[in-house]
N, C-alpha and C positions, 0 to 999 in steps of 0.2 A: 431568070428564075435563083439567083446569088442578091440581088436584093431586098427580097421575102427575108430569107433567109441570115441575112445580115440583122433585120429591125428584128426580127423573130430572137436571135440572138442576143439584142442588146436591151430586148425588153425582157429576156430572163432575167440577165445577170443586175440588171434593173429591177428588176423585184426579190432577186436573191441580195443583192444588196440592203434592199429597202427594208425586204424582215430580219436582215443580222440585225438592220437598224434599229429594229424595234421593239425583235430580243434585247440589243443588250444597251436600250433606256430602257427596257421595264425590267428583263432580270440581271441582268449580265454583271451589269454597271455596277448588283447589289452584292454580288458574289466576290467572297475573298477565297484563295485555294492556298495552303502550302501542303507541300512535303514533308518539313520538316516538321513531323510529329511523330509519338509513340505514346506506345497504351503505359498508360502506370495501374500497377496498384499496389496496395497494401500488403510491403513484403516484412516478415517477422524475425529477427535472428533469436531462437532458440536457445538458451544456456539454465547450464548450471546455478543452482544455490548454496548449494552444498557440496564438499569433495568426494572423493570415492571411488571406488572399480566401480566399474559398468558389468550390471550382470543380464540384461536381457534389453533386448532390443529392439521391440515391439512391432516399425514400420520400414518400410523397403525406400529406397529413391523412387520420389517420385509417384508416391502413394495417398490416393487423398481417403484423411480423416476428417471424421468432426472434431467436435469441438469435446472434452471430457474426456478424448482416447487417451489410452497410453502410447506415450513414446518412447520415454527410459525407465528403467527403473534401473537403481543404484544397492550397494551392497547398504545394507542398513544396522546390520548385529550390533556396532558401533552405537549406531544413535539408541537404538534400543536398550540397550544399557544402560545411557544414558540417564533414556526413559526414565527404567527403572528405578538408580540409581534415585533422582529427583525422587520421587515418588514414596520411594522409603524413608526421605529425609522429612515430606511428608508428613508420614505415618508419627516420625519419628515427634517431631512439633505438634500434631496434635493431641497421642501422647500426653505430653510435655502441659499442654494446656490444660486437658482433663488434671493432671498429677497436681494441677497449681490450683482450680478448685476447688480437688475437695480438699488439699491445705486450707482455703479459704476459711472452706464450714469446719475445719476443726480447730480455726484460730477462731474464728469465731464463737464457739463454744466455749476456749480458753478463754476469751475474753469474759464471759459472762459469767466463768466460774473464780474469775480474779476478782469482775466484780463484785460479786459473793464475798470473797475475802475482805480485800479494803471497807467493806461494810462494818462486817462482823469484826473486824479488827479495830475500824472506829469506835464502834458497840464499847469494843472490850478498852480499849484508851479512855474512854467518855468514861465511862464504871472507875477503872482504876484513878483518871483523874477526880471524881466525888471523891471514893476512899481515901485518896491522899489528902482533902483540901479537909473532910471529917478529923481524918486525925492530928489533921495538925490543930483543930479548932480541941479538938482530945487532948494532946500533947499540952497543951498552953493552958488548961486546967490544971496541967500535971493528974488528969484520968492516965493514962499510959504509960508510960515509958519509951525514952525514947529510940531506944529500937525496934517498935510499934512500927512508929512515925517512920522510920529511916527503913526499913520494910517494906511501907508503901507506899512513900514516893520511889523505890527502886522499881517495884511494880508497874508503876504509872512511864517509868524512865520506857522501860520494854514492854506494857504495852502501843507508847509512842512511838517506838522503832520498831513494834511491827506493821501497824499502821503506815508508815512511813513504807515498810520494804514492801508491804502489799501495792500500794500506790507503785511505787518505781516499778512491780511485776503489770503491772495494771493497763499500766503509759509504755513497758515496752512492746506488750504482745499489742497492744496499740497498733504502736509504730510499725508488727513485725505484717502489717494488713498493708504500708507503703511500699515495705520490701515486694512482698507478693505481688500488689501492684506494677513495678515495674520492671520485678518478671514478666507480670502475664505481656506487658509492653513488646518486652526484649522477647517471645516467646511468636506473642503473634506480629511483631518485627517480620523475625525468621522466617514466620509460617508462611509470608505474604512474599518475601523473596523467593522462595522455595516452589510455591506456585506461580509464580512469573517463568523458571528453571522451568518447571513445569510446562507451561505453555511456550517454550522458545525450544526446547524439546519436541515439541508433539509437533509445532511446524516444520524444523531440521529433518523430524524421520519423517512429516507427511512431501517435505521438497524431494525424495531421497525417490518416488515416484515422478515424472515431468511430463504432464500432458499436456496436448494440444488448447490454445485456449481462443482459438475460434477453427470454424471450419477451411483446411483449403487444401492443400501438397504438398509436402515433403521434398526438397531439393537439398544439393548440397553437404550430403553428409562428411561428416571428417570425425567421426566413433566408429572404433569397433571393441565388440565384448573383448571386456578383460583391461579396459585401457585403466586408467587411473587418472579424473581430471577435476582439476581444485574448481572452488566457485569460480563462477562469471563465464568458464570457457565454454566458447563460441560450438551450438553439437550438429544442429544443420541447421540450415534454412525453414519457412513456412511461409507460401505463400497463399494466401486467401483469395478464394473463390468468388468469392462476391466484391461489391463495391471496386470495379471498373472504371478510371478516366481517361485521358486523352487529356496529354500536354503541347500542346501546339503553338512552336513560335513562331508568331508571324512579324511580318516588313514593318516596320515603324512606320511607313505610308500606306500600312493597311487598316490602321489600326480607329481613324478620326470617327468613324460611325457606327464601332463593336459596341453591343453595349450586351448586362449580363441575361439571359431569357430568350436571344435568338438563336433561330434555328443552325443546328451544323448534322449536314453529311457527312460519314467517315466512309474510307477503302479500306483497309487491310490488305496489305502486299500480300498475306496467306494467302487471305481470299478473296480476290480481283472483283472476283463476278458479284460477291453483297456488295450492299450497303447496309451503315447504322446510319443507327440515328442518337441524334445525343440534346442539348442546348449547351452557349456559355452559359458557365457555372462565375466567370471572377476573374480577370488580365492581372497580370502581374502589379506591383507596383512600380517595381524599377524592371532597365532589363537586364537579360540575361547575364551578361560582362559585368553587371554591378556586381553580380555574387556570387564570380567563378571566385578561385584562387588565387588569383593574379589579373586585378583588373586592370584594363587599357589604363595606359596611360596617354595624350593626347599631347601634354605642354612640355613635345619638345620642337628638334628646327627641322623635322621632315613629319609632315602630317600628309594621311591619306587618307579620305573620306570614306568609311565604309559603314550602312547600312544596318542599320541595329537587329535587332528583334526580340519582340517582347513575350514571355510564356503566357498560356492562356491556359487558364483549367478547362475542359468542356466535360460534364461528367454525362453518362452514356446512358440510356433510355434501359428497361429491361435489360439489367444486368447479369440480374439471374439466367436468365435466358443465352445468353453471348459468352460465358466463363468458359466453357469446355472450350470459344470456337477462338476468342481472344486470351492473350499470356500479356504480363506486363515487358515492354521492350518490343513486342514487336512493334511496326513500324509503316505508320498508318498516314493518308493525302487525307484532311480537313477539311472540309468548303463552310462556312460563312455564310447566310444569309441575310444581310445587314436591315432587308426588307421585312424580314418575316416578323413575328413572336411568339413566345408557346403560355 
């Protein structure tokens, strides 16, 4: 009676060992597991770009927001005043440009008039020169008195002086155009500067409304209504509700056959009965100790070998559907199937 029972027990034990051996050979030896793994996500620290008093806080702690939603509004009266002042400067410079344009038109008309005066003075000079030559001939023949000759020469010199003055006035009027051109360039530069200031003032005014840069959940708030904040002050954190991943730290002796694309099963401590799926995204180029603030220094007299761990980035599947279940920082257990590919 005992012998068949012993044989049966040995047979069952042999089958169990053989079954486990087959399981290990086909499946288990390709599975690499670690519980040194944590959920990661995009966490943005929301800060101010300008200074001012907080007039409104539109969200509460742990509130879900969408991209573009208002988070905080600062007192914008100073920035509106600065914008109005700059817009007044722009209007003044534009009026100055219009004045310069009108002055140029007037100056062009003046130049035309002075050109006509130069032509008239030239004609007068030519006539006086002809008269002076004729009177010189008559005086040589003693047909006229010396006084008449002297008067003709004086008239010629007066006409010549008038012509020179008309030419000088004409040249000065032309040079006045260059002065107007320089003034116009100066005004245009001032107008460009004022418009740039207007853009900056509009930006500063827009910065008084702080909006969500992406969909997420607000947390870690540091502000209250009425508080004064400087530019760069951290207000709170915004945790993205999409694009979660897992950073799993595997031992160095688990990485021989691990490659990107291999399937991964993840079990979170917060939901131990639910399995999430993903794939190996990438392996860190160095161990975690190398990226620490104080890397280990092994070149000493005493040495104890410590198994190093290498961070492995695991990309989760269907992150949109699990965003309400997983949160950055949660502990998980990750198992990589080195015999599988996605």
